[in-house]
C-alpha positions, -999 to +999 in steps of 0.1 A: +007+084-042+038+063-044+061+092-026+037+087+004+047+051+009+081+043+026+098+012+006+118-007+027+126-046+025+131-046+065+089-041+068+067-070+066+039-072+041+016-069+072+031-038+083+032-023+047-007-032+044-016-016+078+001+014+067-018+017+032-052+011+055-041+041+077-036+063+047-068+051+033-087+055+063-072+090+066-081+103+031-043+103+020-052+077-005-083+074-030-100+041-031-082+035-066-048+044-053-055+018-021-063-006-044-035-003-069-011-002-040-022-031-024-021-051-054+013-042-061+023-049-027+007-084-027+022-090-064-014-094-080-011-098-116+024-111-115+011-150-114 
């Protein structure tokens, strides 16, 4: 999963969320992978 995502600091979180959503919608990410990647991107659990 992580290898499918391009990690660069120039992309905004919104752009990265859109990319995740597109991957999920296309079936490239499962529901679980999408949820985990979204949580990691948004920093869930780091509070």
